[in-house]
N, C-alpha and C positions, 0 to 999 in steps of 0.2 A: 910070565914076562921075565926076561933076563934082567938081573939087577944092574949089570954093567954092559954097555954096548961097545963092541970093538969097532975099529975104524971101518972095517968092511960093512958092518951093520949100519953105521951112520951114513956111509956113502950110499948104500942101497935105499935107506929111508929117504934121503934127499932126492935120489933119482925117482923113487915112487911118488914123492910129494910133487915133483915137477911134472909128472906125466898127467895129462888131462883125463885119461880114462881110468886111472887108478884111484878108487875112492879111499877116503880116510879109514873106512871100516876095514879095508884090506890091509892097511898098514897096522891097524890095531890087532887084527887077527894074527898077523905074522910076527909082529914085534912087541905087542902089548902096549903100544902108545896110542892114546886117544888123540883127537884133533888138537886139543890145547897143548898136549905134550909134544906133538909134532911141530906146532907153531913155536914153542919154546926152543926146541932143538934147532929148527931152521934159523931162528933169531940168533942163537949162540954160535952156529957154525958158518953163517954166511956174512958177507959184508953187508952193511946197513942198506946200501943202495940195491943190492940184489934181493935182500929180504923184502924191502918195500915193493919192488917189482913183482916178486912172487905173490905177496899178499894181495896186491891189486889184481893180479891175474886170477888168483883163486876165488876172489870175491865174486867174479862173474861166471864161475863154472858150477853148474848144477851137477855135473858128472863127478864131482869130488865127494858127493854124498850119495850113498847107495839108494836111500829112500827118495831122492829127488831125480834120479837118473831116468831117462826115457827107456822103455824096454828094448828099444832098438840098439842101445849102446851095449856092446859086449866087449870083453877084454880078453885078449890072447895072453895066455900064461907063457912068459919067457922061459927058456930052458934053464936059465940060471936062478930063477926064483924058487923059493921054498914051497914044497907042497903044503896044502892046507891040512890042518889037523882034523 
């Protein structure tokens, strides 16, 4: 895990966190932040109303956790995302 995230990393983490089909495990694999760290980052970087809307949205999404995802849910790797190690 990087000890310091730059602005581009933070922006990408927020983008991944908002995506329905990107599980928290993918964010952890790419940036080293587990779900609770992502929640802390989102709380710090977003307006309170946006954070509350995101948390409400994520609470209803089984696709945000790889273990809970239906096998039919797949994810296309965007050309700008980092390759997995």
